[in-house]
N, C-alpha and C positions, 0 to 999 in steps of 0.2 A: 355325860360331857357337859362342861360349863359353857357359857357363852349366851349372849342375849339375842338369839335368833328367834323369829316367829315359830310357833308350834308346827306349822306346815313344813318348815325346813328341818325341824327335828325328827320328822317322819322319814326323811331321806336315809338311804343306806349310809353306814359309817365307812369312811375311808380307812383302809388298812395300811398304815405307814408310820412314820416317825413322829407324827403329831395327830391330834384329834381333829376331825373334820367331818362334815356331812357332804356327801358327794352327789351332785346332780349331773348325770351324764347327758351329753349333747353330741350331735354329729360332728366328728372331727375335733372334738374338744371335751374337756371335763371342767366342771365348775365345783370348787370346794369352798365350803363355809367353815373356816378354821378358827380354832381357839387355842392359844398358846398360854399356859400358865406362866406366871412370873418366874424368871430364872431359866427359861428354856433356851438351850443353845443347840443349834443344828450345825454340825460340822461341815466342812467343805465337801461339795458333791456337785454332780451335774444332772441335767434332765435331757431327755430327747425332745421335750416339748418346749414351745415358746411361751413363757409364762408372764402374765400380767396380774397385778393384784392391787387392791385398794384396802387401806387400813380403815376399819370402822370404829375401833377403840384401842387405846394403848399406843405402842410405838414399836416399830421394826428397825433394828440396826442391821443393815444389809451390806455385805461385803461381796463385790464382784471383782475378781482379780485383785488389784491393789487399791481399789476405790471403795471407801466406806461412806454410806449415806444413811440418813435417818428419815423415817417416814412416820407421820402421825395421822390422826383421823382425817379422812378426806384425801390423803395423798395416794397417788398411783405410783407404781414402780413397774419395771420391766426387767426380766431376766431372759436373755436370748438363749435359744436351744444350744446346748453344749457348753455354756459358760460355767466355769467353776465359781461357785458362790457359797456363802454361809450366812446364817442369820442368828441374831441374839434378840431375845425378848426379855428385857429387865423387868417389865411390868406385864400384868395379864393383858393379852392383846387378842382382838378379833379381826379377821380379815376375810375378804372374798377373793379367791384366786381363780383365774381362768387359764387353763392349760391347753394351748392350741397345738395341733399337729403341725409341724413345720411344712411350709410350702416349697 
């Protein structure tokens, strides 16, 4: 898997999903260190988790409902549990995602 994460992070288990990520499990949440190759498109879907993320390299084009936002390095975003959303990565992008169990 590509991505500029420290070697310690690369020793974490791989996430088994629609994209490449290292997964750090935590109580009532998961932390993913994700890399998206240029041209990655994630179609509309939902999660049971309340998701927060920060872009560390590249750009995320995020659609939640009818709202489209762009997020670059240092930008945080939030996808509420159950929200229909999709993502486009026109350039190679790294991010850290926090998936919290809803309260």
